[in-house]
Steps between C-alpha positions, in 0.01 A plus 500: 500500500631846409546704816411849372284556192377820338311460173396783267468758777343834420465780754392860448466791740260791479649845454377828636322728260182451302544324171859392564568137401613252766868425546594149385738358761512147361405380153502123440779421749581135563775335703557176686747384764565135578552352848840594640578745219615859541339715231576866437276782382672803348357828382524872534272698732146474367566177311243307707723316748322612817156433352611148406619439857173635646292271277709196595464586868125549469518866604322595176282315252583496128251640252552176309738209512585232751734479801591189697734453795578132556169423332304747714311813399653784708161675521261209551745300715647798685557324834664193347722713278622707794614177665726404206601834342735755654507852355758771559387829351719799440431773755253298710365686806535328837419597858787732590473460878578126492854370507647270238461196723142593595397540137647168389351315798162663435497389137616151598187471719283533189614161364446145631860421406801708416859596571661588830463881524828557682700288258336676205586843643862389514482354148393830346779684681296677768624321810666813636180700438247249634381735777491818286159640411412480133469877464860541619646265238674613183328443166717197429427350842127551450533320169655202677216495752254477210695203362492327838122549526453351152696189602400441862201286401728258309320565167527266203513800266618856558483827308787741564451854366832690478662267752824692552393863458692715748740224606877533508706253292560262792132489598402461134716190463356360821150536352616330180629210709161482671323472163740223397418317824127534423555344158699215658206438736258479206332837558375678188616862472374781278760778513413852382819701471677791335843348563625315193782335693245367750275356230790348305635330810176369649236444233440183301298701247385859454189678370550852365202736520469827312192724498285224648592230251744210496789592271698182544552207732768234536832429664762775495693336212174457307411867546847606387468281192145622426626858515739413219807551716806295412828442680791701364877474530727800451872463435803673349722346234730625223436193286347613169297182444357463851159648413447268203622204704252564781208583268513143364437343842153341551473668842550847350222714355689820425846659530546875535844647433630825644872523435675227697187438713249233402154442642372149436126443553368152572253329273270377779466444870678177574707326760479395862149552639415677171672812635643696205768649722637154578449353156737383231581836342806588707637148472438488124671835442798409716541157342482638143757771571735254671474252212594776255782630724325837528597701806212687665500728804241677716249220441171561680162328501194726509238342725149626437284535809133503590526880506606493132208272417252720687618805308478320166153357570335808650690788341636658818702386802329403824692774680300755297209441737 
């Protein structure tokens, strides 16, 4: 059974002003996440990410389409869904007068089973702040409290919205380790994030939203390949026939020459784990040059990233939001 399912979701919001058309937040959005998978959702502000999360959590109802969480309807089966789904929302409001430990223990009391509150507080890096009131915490610490509350009921699926916003690099990596532990325990994770490095490291597959529609979905290498991005090797050589030599290689699509510098573009994504950056291009270029006794220097492999793919598929970088 697929853990999280969204099929053909459409959601509009009314706008102020007579005669103004409604705003379309989602238009035919579908995604699915299998048990134990970590799936990413990427998109600029206004792309529809938060609306998708709210529909999955049952906080809103779609105008049309279907949502299922472990086979349950998050609206009709609200109580059962709350027992199996944890949700961490960006900027969630909590009772400021309660301490970290009091909040986590309170939320633990809502579930028939769950995690040890004190151990969980330590796991999210708040052990030293356990007796600090929520209103006195920094933004990053409040974010970690929200993560702890989403996990204290030992959910089988969890939605994390901007998991590491406001965290320093050490705390961010600790949260990444926590997500990897959830995957190892078979927990399904839907990760909404603006951090490309985070998504590339953690997610088994990614859905890109733009203006309320799905632009592309797939693994990171698949998205890079769909965007038409190819691995490239740059090098310097004084050998006059090097360009013609490399252009004849099956792994090479194109060779650009600029004086003694060559840029060799790969013909396709290939290689270990289908990652174009670890494919056969660099090996093929090096082997061909060595066989022809051609000396090359300053050899570099250009590794395309998810950020490159996002730019190519949507027309602007995520940072533009």
